C-alpha positions in Angstrom: 6.0 -22.1 -26.2 3.3 -21.1 -24.0 0.7 -18.5 -23.8 3.6 -16.1 -22.3 6.2 -16.1 -24.0 5.6 -12.7 -25.3 5.7 -9.0 -24.2 4.0 -7.8 -27.0 4.3 -3.4 -26.2 7.7 -3.9 -25.1 8.8 -6.2 -28.3 7.1 -3.1 -30.5 8.7 -0.3 -28.6 11.6 -2.4 -29.3 11.1 -3.0 -33.0 10.9 0.4 -33.5 13.8 1.4 -32.0 15.7 -0.4 -34.4 14.0 1.1 -37.3 16.0 4.2 -37.4 13.1 6.3 -37.8 12.5 9.9 -37.4 11.3 11.6 -34.9 8.5 14.5 -35.6 6.8 13.5 -32.4 7.0 14.4 -28.9 8.8 13.7 -26.6 12.0 16.1 -27.2 14.7 14.4 -26.3 14.3 12.6 -29.6 15.8 9.6 -28.2 19.1 11.3 -28.9 22.2 11.7 -26.8 22.9 15.3 -26.8 19.4 15.8 -25.3 20.8 14.1 -21.9 24.3 15.1 -22.0 26.7 13.6 -19.6 23.5 11.7 -18.5 23.1 9.3 -21.5 24.8 6.6 -19.7 22.2 6.4 -17.3 19.3 6.9 -19.4 20.2 5.8 -23.0 18.8 2.5 -23.3 14.9 3.7 -22.2 14.7 6.8 -24.0 15.3 4.8 -27.1 11.8 3.1 -26.1 10.5 6.9 -24.4 7.7 7.0 -27.5 4.1 8.3 -27.9 0.8 7.1 -29.7 2.7 6.4 -32.7 1.3 4.0 -34.9 1.3 0.4 -33.6 2.2 1.3 -30.5 -1.8 1.6 -29.2 -3.3 4.3 -26.7 -3.5 3.3 -23.2 -6.9 5.3 -23.1 -8.5 3.1 -26.3 -6.3 0.0 -26.2 -7.3 -1.7 -29.7 -3.5 -3.8 -30.4 -0.4 -4.3 -28.3 -1.6 -2.5 -25.1 -5.0 -4.3 -25.4 -2.9 -7.8 -25.4 -0.5 -7.0 -23.1 -3.4 -6.1 -20.5 -4.9 -9.4 -21.4 -2.0 -11.4 -21.4 -1.7 -10.0 -17.7 -5.6 -11.1 -16.8 -4.8 -14.2 -17.4 -1.7 -14.3 -15.8 -2.9 -12.8 -12.6 -6.7 -14.5 -13.0 -8.5 -11.5 -13.2 -12.1 -10.9 -16.0 -10.0 -7.5 -17.4 -6.3 -5.8 -16.3 -5.8 -1.9 -16.7 -2.6 -0.7 -16.8 -1.9 2.1 -14.6 1.5 4.9 -14.8 0.5 6.4 -11.5 1.5 3.7 -9.0 -1.6 2.4 -7.2 -3.1 5.4 -6.3 -4.3 5.6 -9.8 -6.3 2.3 -9.0 -7.3 3.4 -6.1 -8.5 7.0 -7.1 -10.1 4.7 -9.9 -12.1 2.2 -7.8 -13.9 4.6 -5.3 -14.7 7.3 -7.9 -16.7 4.6 -10.1 -17.9 2.7 -6.9 -19.4 6.1 -5.4 -21.7 8.7 -6.5 -21.5 12.0 -4.2 -23.0 11.2 -0.8 -22.4 7.7 -0.9 -21.4 5.6 1.6 -18.2 3.2 1.9 -17.1 1.3 4.8 -12.8 2.0 4.9 -10.4 0.1 7.0 -8.7 3.1 8.9 -5.1 2.8 7.6 -5.6 3.4 4.2 -3.5 4.7 2.1 -3.7 8.7 1.5 -5.1 7.8 -2.0 -8.1 5.9 -0.5 -8.7 9.5 1.2 -8.1 11.8 -1.5 -10.4 9.0 -3.5 -13.3 9.6 -1.1 -12.4 13.5 -1.5 -12.7 13.4 -5.2 -16.0 11.1 -5.2 -17.8 13.3 -2.3 -18.0 10.1 -0.5 -18.6 9.0 3.1 -16.7 6.9 4.9 -17.3 4.6 7.6 -14.1 3.6 9.4 -13.7 0.2 11.1 -10.2 -0.1 13.3 -8.5 -3.1 12.0 -6.9 -5.2 15.1 -3.1 -5.3 16.0 -0.9 -8.0 17.2 -0.6 -7.5 20.8 2.9 -7.7 21.7 4.5 -5.6 18.6 1.3 -2.9 18.1 1.4 -4.0 14.6 -2.3 -4.2 11.9 -3.0 -7.6 11.4 -6.0 -7.1 9.1 -9.8 -6.3 10.1 -12.3 -8.9 11.7 -15.6 -10.3 10.2 -17.7 -9.4 12.8 -16.9 -6.3 13.0 -17.4 -5.5 9.7 -21.0 -7.8 10.1 -21.9 -5.0 13.0 -20.6 -2.1 10.6 -22.9 -3.7 7.6 -26.1 -4.0 10.1 -25.8 -0.3 11.4 -25.1 1.2 8.1 -27.0 -1.3 5.5 -26.4 1.5 2.8 -23.0 1.4 2.5 -21.5 0.3 -1.0 -18.8 -2.0 0.2 -15.6 -2.1 1.5 -12.2 -1.0 0.8 -9.2 -2.8 2.8 -5.7 -2.8 2.8 -4.5 -6.3 2.3 -1.5 -7.0 2.9 -0.2 -4.3 5.6 2.9 -2.7 4.6 5.0 -4.9 6.7 3.3 -7.8 5.2 0.8 -8.7 7.4 -2.2 -10.7 5.2 -5.6 -11.9 6.1 -7.6 -14.3 4.2 -10.4 -12.5 2.2 -12.6 -15.3 1.6 -15.2 -14.7 4.3 -15.3 -11.0 3.7 -15.8 -11.2 0.1 -18.8 -14.5 1.1 -20.0 -12.0 3.4 -20.1 -8.7 1.2 -21.7 -10.3 -1.8 -24.1 -12.7 0.2 -25.5 -8.7 0.5 -25.0 -7.4 -2.8 -21.7 -5.6 -1.3 -17.9 -4.8 -3.3 -14.7 -5.5 -1.8 -12.0 -3.2 -3.1 -8.7 -4.1 -2.1 -5.9 -2.1 -1.7 -3.2 -5.0 -2.7 -0.5 -3.1 -3.4 2.6 -5.3 -1.5 0.8 -8.2 -3.2 1.9 -8.5 -6.4 3.7 -11.6 -6.0 0.6 -13.6 -3.5 -0.9 -16.6 -5.2 2.1 -17.8 -6.9 3.5 -20.0 -4.2 2.2 -21.8 -1.5 4.4 -20.3 0.8 2.8 -16.9 0.3 -0.8 -15.7 1.0 -3.2 -16.0 -1.4 -4.5 -13.6 -4.0 -7.3 -11.0 -2.8 -8.7 -12.1 -6.6 -8.5 -15.9 -5.5 -10.3 -14.7 -2.4 -13.4 -13.4 -4.6 -12.8 -9.5 -4.3 -14.2 -7.0 -7.0 -11.7 -5.2 -7.9 -7.9 -5.1 -6.6 -4.7 -2.9 -7.7 -1.3 -4.3 -7.2 1.9 -2.2 -7.9 3.5 -4.5 -9.5 6.8 -2.2 -9.0 7.0 -2.8 -5.2 6.8 -6.6 -4.7 7.7 -7.8 -8.8 10.1 -6.2 -10.9 8.4 -3.2 -13.0 9.5 0.4 -13.1 8.2 2.8 -10.3 4.7 3.5 -10.2 3.8 1.0 -12.7 0.6 -0.8 -11.2 -2.0 -3.1 -12.7 -6.0 -2.5 -11.6 -7.2 -6.2 -12.0 -11.1 -6.5 -12.3 -13.5 -9.2 -12.1 -18.0 -9.5 -11.8 -20.1 -7.3 -12.7 -21.0 -5.1 -9.6 -18.1 -2.5 -9.8 -19.4 -0.4 -12.9 -16.0 -1.3 -16.0 -17.5 1.7 -17.7 -16.9 4.6 -15.0 -13.7 2.6 -13.8 -12.3 3.5 -16.9 -13.8 7.1 -17.0 -12.6 7.8 -13.8 -9.3 6.3 -14.8 -8.6 8.6 -17.9 -9.0 11.6 -15.6 -6.8 10.8 -12.6 -4.1 9.1 -15.4 -2.1 11.2 -17.7 -3.1 11.4 -21.0 0.5 10.8 -22.2 1.4 7.6 -20.1 5.3 6.6 -20.3 5.4 3.9 -22.3 8.5 2.3 -20.5 6.3 2.0 -17.7 3.6 0.4 -19.5 6.3 -1.9 -20.7 7.7 -2.6 -17.8 4.2 -3.9 -16.5 3.8 -6.1 -19.7 8.2 -7.6 -19.1 7.3 -8.5 -15.5 4.1 -10.3 -16.4 6.7 -12.3 -18.8 8.9 -13.3 -15.7 6.2 -13.8 -13.8 4.3 -16.4 -16.0 7.0 -18.0 -17.5 10.1 -18.0 -14.1 7.7 -17.4 -11.1 7.6 -20.5 -9.4 11.3 -21.3 -9.8 12.3 -17.6 -8.9 10.2 -17.4 -5.5 11.6 -21.1 -5.0 14.9 -19.4 -5.1 14.5 -16.1 -3.1 12.3 -18.0 -0.2 15.1 -20.0 0.5 17.4 -17.0 0.5 15.0 -15.7 3.1 15.1 -18.8 5.4 19.2 -18.4 5.3 18.3 -14.7 6.2 16.1 -15.6 8.8 18.2 -18.4 9.8 21.5 -16.1 10.2 19.9 -12.8 11.9 18.1 -15.2 14.2 22.0 -16.1 15.7 22.4 -12.2 16.5 20.2 -12.1 19.4 20.4 -8.3 19.7 17.8 -8.2 17.1 14.3 -9.4 17.1 13.0 -10.9 14.1 9.3 -10.8 14.3 7.2 -13.8 13.0 3.2 -14.1 13.1 2.4 -15.6 16.2 0.6 -19.2 16.2 -2.4 -18.3 17.3 -2.6 -16.1 14.7 -1.6 -18.4 11.4 -3.4 -21.3 12.5 -6.4 -21.5 10.8 -4.9 -20.2 7.5 -6.9 -16.8 8.4 -3.7 -14.8 8.6 -0.2 -15.3 6.7 3.0 -13.1 6.6 5.1 -12.4 3.9 8.2 -14.2 4.1 9.7 -11.3 1.6 9.6 -8.7 4.4 11.6 -8.6 7.4 10.9 -6.9 10.4 13.1 -6.2 12.9 14.0 -4.6 16.2 16.3 -4.1 19.3 15.6 -7.2 21.7 17.5 -5.1 24.3 15.2 -2.3 23.7 18.2 0.3 23.6 17.6 1.7 19.8 14.3 3.0 18.3 13.7 2.1 15.0 14.7 5.1 13.5 18.0 5.3 15.4 18.5 1.0 13.4 17.6 2.3 10.4 19.8 5.1 10.7 22.6 3.4 11.4 22.2 0.8 9.0 21.9 3.4 6.3 25.5 5.0 8.2 26.4 1.2 6.7 25.0 1.4 3.6 22.3 -0.4 3.6 19.0 1.1 3.2 15.9 -0.3 4.5 12.4 0.4 3.4 11.1 2.5 6.9 11.0 2.8 10.4 9.0 3.6 13.5 9.3 4.1 17.4 10.5 0.5 17.3 10.7 -1.6 14.0 12.6 -1.7 10.9 11.1 -3.0 7.9 13.8 -4.6 5.2 12.4 -5.9 2.1 13.4 -8.5 -0.4 12.1 -9.3 -3.3 13.1 -12.3 -6.1 15.5 -9.9 -7.6 17.4 -9.9 -4.0 20.1 -11.6 -3.5 21.9 -13.5 -0.8 24.5 -11.6 -0.3 22.0 -8.7 0.1 20.9 -10.4 3.2 24.8 -10.4 4.2 25.0 -7.4 4.0 22.1 -6.3 6.6 23.6 -9.3 9.0 27.2 -7.9 8.7 25.8 -4.4 9.4 23.3 -5.5 12.3 26.2 -7.1 14.1 28.5 -3.7 13.7 25.9 -1.8 14.8 25.7 -4.5 17.6 29.1 -3.9 18.5 29.0 -0.2 18.7 25.7 0.7 20.2 26.3 -1.2 23.4 24.1 -1.0 25.7 22.8 2.7 26.3 19.0 3.8 25.9 17.6 5.9 23.1 15.0 8.6 24.6 13.4 8.1 21.8 12.1 4.4 22.3 8.6 4.7 23.7 6.4 1.4 23.9 2.9 2.3 23.8 1.4 -0.8 21.9 -1.0 -2.4 24.1 -3.2 1.3 23.9 -4.2 0.2 20.2 -5.9 -3.1 21.7 -8.2 0.3 23.3 -9.7 0.7 19.8 -10.0 -2.3 18.0 -12.4 -3.3 16.0 -14.6 0.8 16.4 -16.9 1.5 14.2 -16.9 5.2 13.2 -20.1 7.6 12.4 -20.4 9.0 9.2 -17.4 11.2 8.2 -18.1 13.2 5.1 -15.5 14.3 2.3 -15.5 16.0 -0.8 -14.0 19.8 -2.2 -16.8 22.7 -0.8 -17.1 25.0 2.1 -19.1 22.6 3.6 -16.1 20.2 4.3 -14.6 22.5 6.5 -12.4 23.7 4.2 -12.9 27.7 5.0 -13.8 26.7 8.6 -12.2 28.6 11.6 -10.2 26.3 14.2 -9.9 25.9 18.0 -7.3 24.3 19.6 -8.9 23.1 22.3 -6.8 20.6 25.3 -7.2 16.7 25.1 -9.6 16.3 28.0 -11.9 19.0 26.4 -12.5 17.6 22.6 -14.7 15.1 22.8 -18.2 16.0 21.5 -16.0 18.0 18.4 -15.6 17.3 15.0 -11.5 17.3 14.2 -9.8 19.3 12.2 -6.3 17.9 10.9 -6.1 14.1 11.1 -4.0 12.3 14.4 -2.2 9.5 14.1 -0.5 7.9 17.2 2.6 5.8 16.0 2.2 3.1 17.3 0.5 1.8 16.1 0.1 4.4 13.1 -3.5 4.0 12.3 -5.0 7.7 11.8 -7.7 7.4 15.2 -9.1 10.7 13.8 -9.8 12.0 10.1 -10.8 15.7 9.6 -14.3 16.4 9.7 -14.8 13.1 11.9 -15.8 13.7 15.7 -14.4 12.7 18.4 -15.7 10.5 20.9 -15.0 10.2 24.9 -13.3 6.9 23.6 -10.7 8.5 21.6 -10.4 11.4 23.8 -9.3 9.5 26.9 -7.0 7.5 24.2 -5.0 10.9 23.0 -4.4 11.7 26.8 -2.9 8.6 27.7 -0.7 8.7 24.7 0.1 12.3 25.7 1.2 10.9 29.5 3.3 8.4 27.9 5.0 10.7 25.6 3.3 8.9 22.3 4.7 10.2 18.8 2.3 11.4 16.0 2.1 11.6 12.6 -0.3 14.2 10.9 -0.7 17.0 13.8 1.4 16.0 17.0 -1.1 16.2 19.9 1.6 14.9 22.4 3.7 18.1 21.5 0.8 20.4 22.4 -1.3 18.9 24.3 -4.2 20.3 21.9 -6.5 18.8 19.3 -7.3 20.9 16.7 -11.2 20.9 16.1 -13.7 23.1 14.0 -15.5 25.8 15.7 -18.7 24.9 17.2 -21.8 24.5 14.5 -19.4 24.2 11.9 
């Protein structure tokens, strides 16, 4: 048997559940059916291992036994020097990475389209961010990552930056090779922090993108529950090298994670690692065969456009697309992404998300060919029912996103005090008059789903002109809806 045949934490929990021990400790359900009445059939087996920090079960915040061994096995599996289990999803890891990398007032380069937890991490750290707008694929408007020259320019302008925070892959599965970025940053003694929430399976098959750890990232957070098989909220934080202070990292995790972490979630991380280490190659190969078959059958339905990364981006292996993610749109430009998602749900198929044009369907090593067949059958039925009547929702402004590609913001301060605008008065200015003022709300046009403004960020003439064009096109907005009101919320002058 190899190193990874064991799941030490899960095994300890399962053994304790067999002991018929008397629980004189929390949790209050005591692993008994009467605590869950008619729901026991759903919860029973999980509640049997829903335990707490009793002897033999270790402590996430001071691991010495089973949790320590489970984390060490995970580090070995994923190629990290150290791996830390997360029970608050990748959110907890993002918060901790930033809190340990930045002191109040420190500056971090940040890919503009990051998860909101990154902004929360900057806020908790009291740090400043310089936002770099990623490159977008021209026809779809989907983001594909930062360009190295843009990061080089940002480092020239802000040499005091602690490092760079990137999201890779994107939600839609576009992944950049981060090796060049890691070399650039490490050559200047800077950190590379990566939110790889959707890439926990990367690097385990030649057809998949390489992992951020293999590229040289200093710290990487992965949502093991998203693309692997852990329970929801189960994630891992991988660390290598000496650039990130691990003592501060553990301290930050103790702050942002519960003092009563879920043992079922932690055990699911342990079991998921074991499965990947022992059967990952075989399961991924089988899953990729299923995905190839699904794509082939989708191609036989001309009504639906299956987005694939252009050859110009794939050449040189700089970018790859996760084959387990399918991005669909209506080739006839009749159904918006939102309408298509709704129609799929009416037929029992529940996609991950939609935007004005696309629907994202996520598959994994646990998916079956029948899952894909049901999607294809639903799409065929939608094609018959939908006809060619246009949707009033469908708006295409993808090309406009190119205007801001590679743009580098001024430093934007984050924090909790009054000096960070929480008590400031807000003016509502017409879009044409907002240049030079500081935004009071996050403004996110879709597509491409990249925040063009964060609270406290100064509005440039370029951004103001971009917003004007979007309002003319009737673009959708998340955050504050500029198109609906024709105005932008800004902090009063002098604040």
